[in-house]
N, C-alpha and C positions, 0 to 999 in steps of 0.2 A: 235500604232501610226498610224495616217492617212497616206495612201499610197502616196498621193500627197506630203506630207511633207517629207516622206522618199525619194521620188524621188528628191525633191528639195535639200535635204541634200547631196545626191550623186552628183548632179550637182555642188553644191558648193565645195565639196571635189575635184572635177575634175577641179576646177578653172573656171567653167562656171557660173559666178556670175549673169550676166544679165538673163540667162536662168532660173536659180534657182529662182530669184526674180519674173520673169514673171509667173512662175508656182504658186508661193505662192500668187500672187495678186488675183488669182481666189478664194482664201479662206478668203479674207478680209471682205466680206459682210456677212459671216456666223458668228454669235455670238459665236458659240462653237469652231470655229477654228481660229478666227481672232487674238487673243492674241498670240497664238503659231506661227501663220504665221508672225506676226510683229516681233517676237523674231528672227525667222530664216532670215527674210529680214535684220534685224539689223546686225546679224552675217555675212551675205553675204557682206554687205557694209563694215563692219569692216575688214573682210578677204581680201577685195579688196583694203584696205587702204583708204577708203572713210568714215572716222570716223564721219565727220559732218553730212553726210546723215543718219548715223546709229542712231543718238540720238533720233530723233522723233519716230522712230520705237521701240526703247527700251522703251520710255515713253508710247507709245500706247500699247505695250505688257503688261505693268504694270497696265493699266487701266481696264483690263479684268481679266478673270479667267485663272490661270496657276496652274499647279501642284507645290508642294513645291520645287522640284528640278528645275523646269523651272523658278519659281519665283527667286530662288537663282541666276540662270544663268543670268536672265534679270537684276537684281540689280547689280550683279558683272560686267556684260558687260557695263551697263550704267555708273557705277562709274569709271571704268577703262577708258572708252572712253572719258568721261568728263575730267578726269585728263589729258589724252594725248592731249586734246584740250586746256589745260590751264584754264579750268573752275573749279578751285579748290574748291570754296565754294559749288558749285552744286555737285561736286564729293563727297565732304566730307559728304553732307547730305545722299547720297546713301550709303557711307561706314558706317555711323552711323546706318542706318537702317539695314545693314548687320550685324553689331556688335550686335544689339538688337535682330534681328529675327533669326540669324544663328550663335550663339556664339560658336558652336562646329566646325564650318568650319575654316580651316586654309588657304585654297588656295588663298583667297583674301588678306590675311594679308601683303604679300610683296608689293602689290599694294597700300594698305592703308598706309603703311610706306612711300612709294614714295610720296603719296599725303601729308602726314605730312611734309615730307622734303620740298616739293614744297611750303608749307605754312609757312616755316620758323621754324617748330617744329623739329629741327634737333635732339635734345636730345631724344625726345619721339620716333622719327623715328628709331634712332640707337638702342635705348633700346628695341623696339619691335623686330627689326631684330635679335639682339643678343639673346633675349629670345626665339624667334622662332628657331634660330639655335640650341640653347642648348636643346630645347624640341624635335627637330625632326632629328638631325643629326645621321647618322649611322657611322660616322667617329670616330674610336677609338682615333685617335690623338686629335680630338676636345673634345671628351668625357673626356679625361684625364684632361682637363682644364675646365670642366663644372662648377665646384664650383666657380672658379675665374671669369669666364665669367658672371655667374649670379650675383656675388658680384659687379663687375664693371658695369654691365648693370643697376643695381639699383641706382648707384651714379657715373655717368660718369665723372663728374667734380671734384670729390674729389681728393685731393692730399694726398698721403700717406706719 
């Protein structure tokens, strides 16, 4: 990784967001580093609680070349940030792209479920969360009820 980006990451982790962004701005004119610099600028704004300012940088990062893992992080960051801003339709477009391009990833699924909930898709949201819980829990107490959880997740409204 670029030494400037590594230094900017350290500054961001120290809570020195403006210093981090200032350092990254020097990389924006270089085609090889601009996408990654935009991604880290977006993260800096997000970490500082300035989600609105992060959006354009997430979008700019996606317009250039990113590694597969950085592409995932940029899409996830954009989707989550848009959702937190109440821009659910835009967020959903990014979540759909994540589902298509990164079907093996699970870390964005709770955020996708939140967006589904925000759009009134309560059943699909709860179904996704229950399935994710059944798939990933290490809790033996929950594992004891895995079969029932999966059964109910498939048909939440059914009366027995």
